[in-house]
C-alpha angles and dihedrals in degrees: 000000000000097000140009104255136135089253095053094042091056092042092052091052093047094047089043090056089055092053095047091051090060092045110272126133104228131206113188129206129184097206136040113262124219140183119345092001092059094044089051092050091050093047090051098044107020094206123198092214135024108205112195135172120229094352123105121203090250088077094055106049087161092067107115113252094234092063113082115221124216119193122198107195106204096151124027091198088214096306120136117246094253090065093071100081144127098051122122087226127019115190120193127211093217118048091214089061086074087065090066096046108113117241087229092068114104125224136047118297131187143152115270113185120199118264136206133257109236091204102049098034105039122152120275145154120222135173109275118252101180144003101241132024122182116190105192147123102252107203114225117247118269113279119228086251091055090049092049095061114121112238096171137022091198124119107303101030111234128213124196093252090059090066103052100083091050096045090051090052091050093050088054101044110025126087103249098181112150095006118157128188087272090054093051089050092050090050089055091047087055091051091054092051095049090053090059106266116121101165100077119192112185118172120192091268091056095044088055097046091047097041101037120006099051090060094042090051093044097052096040094049089050093052094043091049092049093054090052093057092052102043144356088216095095137133126195121198134183137066119353091260086102089069089064091067113073093205094057105032098088090057096048112117104180143256118315110213102170128068094229089055092055092043090054090051096048089050100044098048119084091215128021118201131220129173098223119247098150124271105354136179091246096047091047093049093046094052091041087056091051092249118151108248125210104198125190104237122222140177091265095064093094095045124093107282095022126119094271092059089082108007137055120219115243090016100062103006142355120255115213140173134181093281100046103035099091096047093046091046092053092046097049096039086061096044106063092160092057090046093054093044089054093048093051091049091051095047094051093051093046092049096045100044110014111043125127089260090062091049093050090048086056092054091044092056093043090055092046088056096057 
């Protein structure tokens, strides 16, 4: 795992169970090893495969050649697609990320969506405690220091804050079908050039903010605001970024660090919200638990890797947008029997075809085909 956090610890255990179920012996690590630490690990355990999240083999030249490396790129951290090279297998979180992978890059690559842990996110029905729950990291608003960062020394000189209004307008009006992090970054760069700046200076922090955070902030603000228009029976969960927003802070209920806590929230909420970025950990866990999922629809839903690749709207989840949210919320809040039926149907499908065991079997088969 990339870092030692509560989320990654649980994910490592859940994924490990899946690999064990298809015959692997699993040694789990909660941070990425380098140098002597990595070599000592390899000498002690002599693994056949090193499976890592967000790190390509190019970053660890000391890894012995006899060990196959599998990289699962869930977060690019602002790096361009060509950076993720060298691994025998490279999996991508987003199927459309494959479109930006240069033909010159070696190794097998494919889409690997998240799965669900059958043990931690088993189906259940609970008494409802609120209308809406939203489990998400809500980014804090931009600080003045962040807004003052120079992104171009052209004429006129442009600062990060000068771009935000134009970026928000593009996110609302532009066809974003097939967009990856690199595409959002390219969109921002085109805005910079259009506003008169040619000499672009983007460090890693700016690349991440322009390629990732602006979209995350845009979509999560949208879903949180839509829920507030429909009900005051709302609970927001996640990092304390929620507290930075006056309109949301009174509904913030804290960070959930345990799977059983998350499962309880998914099951005791009439509606669970997701901001819609394809197949996600939280959407899979919610449906696996039998919770009703309100998912923000996008133009990518019908593309390979989009939500409709696996799931049908109105059968496994409810697809919403800014125009339909209020009416659909009113309908489903008054139809608990339909909500339970949809939750049961989603859970049945997730556990039968999209568990971590199935994902581990995919990886095993791909390795065997090398």
